[in-house]
N, C-alpha and C positions, 0 to 999 in steps of 0.2 A: 225062791222065785226064778224060775228061768227066763233069762232076758229076750229068748226068742218066742216066747209064749206071748208076747204083746207088740203091737206095732209100735214102736217108739218114734217118738215126736222131739224136735229139736225146742227146746224152751228159751235158751238162750245161750251166747257166746261168750263165756267168760272171757277175762283178761290173762288168766293164767292158770295152772294147775289148783293153787292154793285157794283161789278165788271158789274155781269150779268145786272143790271138796269141800269147802262150807255153804256154798249152795246146796249141794246134794244132800250132806249132812241134815241141812235144814229142813229142806222137804221131807228126808226119810224120817225124821223124828216126827214128823206131823202125818206120818202114813200115807205119803207119797213117794212111790218107788222112783229112785232118780238116779242115772250113773252116767259118767263121761264118756262120751261117745268113743274115743280112744283110750280107753282103760288098761292099756296094753303098759307096763312098766318100761319097755324098750321105747314106745315112742315118746312118754317122758322124760326118759333119759336123754333122748335123740334132741328133743328142745333144749334140754340143760346143757349139754356137752357142745351141742352147736352153736347155742347163743340166738335160737331163733324165739321172736316174740310170737309165737302162733296163739290163737283164742282157741279156746277148749270148749265144744259143745257140750251143753248138759242137754239129756234127753229124758223126759218120762213117756210112760205108756200112754197112747192115746186118749181111754177112756178119764186119765187123772189132768190132762192137760189143762183146762179151764180152772179148775182148782190150784194148779201150780201157778199158774200166770196172776191170779189172786194173791195167794201168798208172798208173790215174788214182788207185789207191788206193795204191800203193805211192808214186807221186810226190807225195801228200798228207801220206804217214807220213813221209816224207823218205829216201826208202830210196835215191834216186838222188842221186849226188856229179859234181861236175865234175873230170875230171881234168886237171891242171896239168901241162904241159907240162916236161919238166927241163932 
């Protein structure tokens, strides 16, 4: 899916790249397209090199925003668990 095909909306601001990656992966696993607003490796590297504590925006296409908000709230509430294989 081309990132320019949709009107991307900020869902939240994660504290760092790792948190943003976790949230994006969580949403993508549930069928919600999600990206970091500044997914350029150079921007992330500059935050690390420069020691900047800059929040990272997680974005979703506008049609998925409400479902993404619902999933985010459930995730934060601890409603999801990892199923262990037997």
